[in-house]
C-alpha positions as CSV (number, residue, x, y, z in Angstrom):
1,X,0.0,0.0,0.2
2,X,1.2,3.1,-1.0
3,X,1.4,6.6,1.4
4,X,-1.4,9.0,1.5
5,X,-0.7,11.8,-0.8
6,X,-0.7,15.4,1.1
7,X,-0.3,18.7,-0.2
8,X,0.3,21.8,2.1
9,X,1.2,24.9,0.0
10,X,2.7,27.4,2.7
11,X,2.3,31.1,1.8
12,X,4.2,33.2,4.4
13,X,1.6,36.2,3.9
14,X,-1.4,34.0,3.9
15,X,-5.0,35.7,4.2
16,X,-6.5,32.2,5.4
17,X,-6.3,28.0,4.7
18,X,-8.1,26.7,2.6
19,X,-9.0,22.8,3.5
20,X,-9.7,21.1,-0.1
21,X,-11.7,17.9,-0.1
22,X,-11.9,16.0,-3.5
23,X,-14.6,14.1,-5.1
24,X,-15.3,10.2,-5.6
25,X,-12.3,8.7,-7.9
26,X,-10.0,11.1,-7.3
27,X,-7.0,11.9,-5.5
28,X,-4.9,15.3,-4.0
29,X,-2.5,16.1,-7.1
30,X,-5.3,16.4,-9.4
31,X,-6.2,19.8,-7.6
32,X,-2.4,21.2,-8.3
33,X,-3.9,23.8,-10.8
34,X,-6.4,25.0,-7.9
35,X,-3.5,24.7,-5.2
36,X,-1.4,26.9,-7.3
37,X,-3.7,29.7,-8.2
38,X,-4.8,29.5,-4.6
39,X,-1.4,29.9,-3.3
40,X,-0.8,32.6,-6.2
41,X,-3.7,35.0,-4.7
42,X,-2.4,34.5,-1.3
43,X,-3.8,31.5,0.5
44,X,-2.3,28.6,2.2
45,X,-3.8,25.5,0.9
46,X,-4.0,21.6,1.7
47,X,-5.2,18.8,0.0
48,X,-4.9,15.2,0.8
49,X,-6.1,11.8,-0.2
50,X,-9.6,10.2,1.3
51,X,-9.7,6.8,2.0
52,X,-9.6,4.6,-0.8
53,X,-8.4,7.2,-3.2
54,X,-4.9,7.8,-4.4
55,X,-2.5,6.1,-1.9
56,X,-4.6,5.9,1.1
57,X,-6.2,2.4,2.4
58,X,-7.6,0.2,0.0
59,X,-7.7,1.5,-3.7
60,X,-11.7,2.0,-4.8
61,X,-13.2,0.1,-0.9
62,X,-14.4,2.0,1.7
63,X,-16.3,0.1,5.0
64,X,-18.4,2.7,6.2
65,X,-18.6,6.8,5.4
66,X,-18.0,7.8,8.7
67,X,-14.0,7.3,8.0
68,X,-14.3,10.2,5.6
69,X,-16.0,12.6,8.4
70,X,-13.1,11.3,10.6
71,X,-10.7,12.0,8.3
72,X,-11.9,15.7,7.5
73,X,-12.0,16.2,11.0
74,X,-8.5,15.3,11.8
75,X,-7.2,16.9,9.2
76,X,-9.4,20.1,10.4
77,X,-7.5,20.1,13.7
78,X,-4.3,19.8,12.4
79,X,-4.4,22.6,10.2
80,X,-6.1,24.3,13.3
81,X,-3.3,23.8,15.1
82,X,-0.8,24.6,13.2
83,X,-2.1,28.2,11.7
84,X,-4.3,28.9,14.7
85,X,-4.6,32.9,13.8
86,X,-5.8,32.0,10.4
87,X,-9.5,31.6,9.2
88,X,-10.2,28.6,7.8
89,X,-12.2,27.7,4.5
90,X,-13.7,24.4,3.8
91,X,-14.2,23.4,0.1
92,X,-15.6,20.0,-1.2
93,X,-16.2,19.2,-4.9
94,X,-18.6,16.2,-5.7
95,X,-18.2,14.1,-3.2
96,X,-16.1,16.1,-1.3
97,X,-19.2,18.5,-1.1
98,X,-21.4,15.6,0.4
99,X,-18.3,14.7,2.8
100,X,-18.4,18.0,4.0
101,X,-22.3,18.6,4.2
102,X,-22.4,15.5,6.0
103,X,-19.6,16.6,8.4
104,X,-21.6,19.8,9.2
105,X,-24.5,18.1,9.9
106,X,-22.9,15.3,12.4
107,X,-19.4,16.8,13.5
108,X,-18.9,20.7,12.8
109,X,-17.5,22.5,16.1
110,X,-19.3,26.2,16.4
111,X,-15.9,27.8,15.6
112,X,-14.0,25.6,13.6
113,X,-14.8,26.9,10.7
114,X,-15.1,30.4,8.9
115,X,-16.8,29.5,5.5
116,X,-17.2,27.0,3.2
117,X,-17.8,26.4,-0.3
118,X,-18.7,23.7,-2.0
119,X,-18.5,22.4,-5.8
120,X,-21.3,20.6,-7.6
121,X,-21.9,18.6,-4.2
122,X,-23.3,14.9,-5.1
123,X,-26.9,15.3,-3.4
124,X,-27.8,12.7,-6.1
125,X,-26.5,11.3,-9.2
126,X,-27.4,12.1,-12.7
127,X,-27.0,9.0,-14.1
128,X,-29.9,6.8,-14.4
129,X,-29.5,3.6,-11.3
130,X,-32.4,1.6,-10.6
131,X,-34.2,0.9,-7.2
132,X,-33.4,-2.7,-7.9
133,X,-30.0,-2.0,-8.5
134,X,-29.5,-0.2,-5.4
135,X,-31.2,-3.0,-3.4
136,X,-29.0,-5.2,-5.3
137,X,-26.5,-3.1,-3.7
138,X,-26.9,-3.1,-0.4
139,X,-27.5,-7.0,-0.2
140,X,-24.0,-7.6,-2.1
141,X,-22.1,-5.0,0.4
142,X,-22.8,-7.4,3.1
143,X,-22.1,-10.9,1.5
144,X,-19.3,-9.5,-1.1
145,X,-18.4,-6.0,0.1
146,X,-15.3,-5.9,-2.1
147,X,-16.8,-7.1,-5.1
148,X,-16.0,-4.1,-7.8
149,X,-18.4,-2.2,-10.3
150,X,-18.1,0.5,-12.4
151,X,-18.5,4.3,-11.2
152,X,-19.9,4.8,-14.4
153,X,-18.2,8.3,-14.8
154,X,-17.1,9.1,-17.8
155,X,-14.2,11.6,-18.8
156,X,-16.3,13.3,-21.2
157,X,-19.1,14.0,-18.5
158,X,-16.5,15.2,-16.4
159,X,-15.5,18.4,-18.3
160,X,-15.3,20.1,-21.6
161,X,-11.5,20.4,-21.3
162,X,-10.4,17.2,-24.1
163,X,-6.7,17.6,-22.5
164,X,-8.3,17.4,-19.1
165,X,-10.7,14.6,-20.5
166,X,-7.8,12.8,-22.0
167,X,-5.6,12.5,-18.6
168,X,-8.7,11.1,-16.8
169,X,-9.0,8.4,-19.5
170,X,-5.5,7.8,-19.2
171,X,-4.8,8.1,-15.2
172,X,-4.4,4.9,-13.3
173,X,-4.8,6.4,-10.2
174,X,-8.1,7.9,-11.1
175,X,-10.7,5.4,-9.7
176,X,-13.2,3.1,-12.9
177,X,-14.5,0.5,-10.2
178,X,-15.4,1.0,-6.5
179,X,-16.5,-1.8,-4.2
180,X,-20.0,-2.2,-3.9
181,X,-19.8,-1.5,-0.3
182,X,-18.0,2.0,-1.1
183,X,-20.8,2.8,-3.8
184,X,-23.6,1.3,-1.0
185,X,-22.1,3.6,2.0
186,X,-21.9,6.6,-0.7
187,X,-25.8,6.0,-1.9
188,X,-26.7,5.9,1.8
189,X,-24.9,9.2,2.9
190,X,-26.5,11.2,-0.1
191,X,-30.1,9.9,1.2
192,X,-28.9,10.4,5.0
193,X,-27.7,14.3,3.6
194,X,-30.9,15.0,1.6
195,X,-33.4,14.1,4.7
196,X,-31.5,16.0,7.5
197,X,-31.4,19.5,8.1
198,X,-28.2,21.6,7.5
199,X,-27.9,24.6,9.8
200,X,-24.7,26.9,9.8
201,X,-23.8,30.1,11.1
202,X,-20.7,30.7,8.7
203,X,-21.2,32.0,4.9
204,X,-21.8,29.3,2.1
205,X,-20.9,29.4,-1.4
206,X,-22.8,26.9,-2.9
207,X,-21.4,26.5,-7.0
208,X,-22.8,24.1,-9.2
209,X,-22.0,23.0,-12.8
210,X,-26.0,23.9,-14.6
211,X,-25.1,21.2,-17.8
212,X,-24.2,18.6,-14.8
213,X,-24.1,14.8,-16.3
214,X,-22.4,13.4,-12.6
215,X,-24.4,14.7,-10.0
216,X,-28.1,16.0,-10.2
217,X,-28.1,19.6,-10.6
218,X,-32.1,19.5,-9.3
219,X,-31.0,17.9,-6.2
220,X,-28.2,20.5,-5.5
221,X,-30.9,23.5,-6.3
222,X,-33.1,21.6,-3.8
223,X,-30.1,21.1,-1.1
224,X,-29.4,24.6,-1.2
225,X,-33.2,25.6,-0.7
226,X,-32.8,23.4,2.6
227,X,-29.6,25.1,3.4
228,X,-30.5,27.2,7.1
229,X,-27.9,29.5,7.1
230,X,-28.3,33.5,7.2
231,X,-25.4,33.9,4.7
232,X,-25.7,31.5,1.9
233,X,-25.1,32.5,-2.0
234,X,-25.7,29.8,-4.8
235,X,-24.0,30.1,-8.2
236,X,-24.5,28.3,-11.2
237,X,-22.9,28.3,-14.2
238,X,-25.3,27.1,-17.2
239,X,-23.0,25.6,-19.8
240,X,-20.5,23.9,-17.5
241,X,-19.9,20.2,-16.9
242,X,-19.1,18.5,-13.4
243,X,-15.6,19.8,-12.6
244,X,-16.4,23.4,-12.4
245,X,-12.4,23.9,-11.9
246,X,-11.3,21.9,-14.8
247,X,-13.8,23.5,-17.4
248,X,-12.3,26.0,-20.2
249,X,-13.7,29.2,-18.4
250,X,-11.9,27.8,-14.7
251,X,-10.3,31.3,-14.5
252,X,-13.3,32.7,-14.5
253,X,-15.2,30.7,-11.7
254,X,-12.0,30.5,-9.7
255,X,-12.1,34.7,-9.8
256,X,-15.8,34.5,-8.7
257,X,-14.7,32.6,-5.5
258,X,-11.9,34.8,-4.8
259,X,-13.9,37.7,-4.7
260,X,-16.7,35.8,-2.7
261,X,-14.2,35.2,-0.4
262,X,-12.5,38.9,-0.2
263,X,-16.5,39.8,0.7
264,X,-16.9,36.9,3.3
265,X,-13.5,35.8,4.8
266,X,-12.4,38.8,7.6
267,X,-8.8,39.3,6.6
268,X,-8.8,38.3,3.2
269,X,-9.4,41.9,1.6
270,X,-6.4,43.1,-0.2
271,X,-5.9,46.5,-2.3
272,X,-6.9,46.0,-5.6
273,X,-3.7,47.9,-7.1
274,X,-2.0,44.7,-5.4
275,X,-3.9,42.4,-6.5
276,X,-2.2,39.2,-8.2
277,X,-2.2,39.1,-11.5
278,X,-3.6,35.1,-12.7
279,X,-1.7,33.0,-13.5
280,X,-2.5,30.8,-16.9
281,X,-5.3,29.1,-17.1
């Protein structure tokens, strides 16, 4: 088993810390572009492989979705201890967004975070799956938990960027199959998240790909409406596919996020004349 990959970019003049939680089938190093952009914009950034991904645990397998919540809690505590004076922003993409929401529902400490950003969070899937298939997965998760099934996520559905599509297809570390226990726990977590309240006292930015082929846009909109937060913002990008920060217009989307952070994170504001110029997209 390989060692878990953990990326930490510490900016000497950081305005805040961004903790990234990646999606299903991904791994930490897929976020290199976003990490570079955040660092360039004067943020300290952290991202680590989730269990069953990259080099962490049994590839494509998970016993209990709660493992993700505990890993996130541990990563958050480490960052709080290392950067006690900096605001912490929690960012979750796709299944990472689901993990963030379930964490906030179950484990969040009132003073632990300064803001939350979600990118195409997985509250339901856009790929049709029958109730019979879900029931069968529930049975097999007990009798044959490590039986592998296709995730049914295709490169052409995650982004319109052809170069990233090619890398996604050919990268061995991108999961193409997952165990039935993993998939059962994932669907169970989505169901629980849709049924339980989400109450927050910190700002939330909910970003959704409007042409998403992986997660349900309807479920995402409904989740935002149910979110009980005094300061919440929903932004939908009509033509974008699932991975907003891998789309052809990702730099524009990234700058939308930066502006939101400036408006909502204490100390994140900087003078416009010193605002860092963008890196190449």
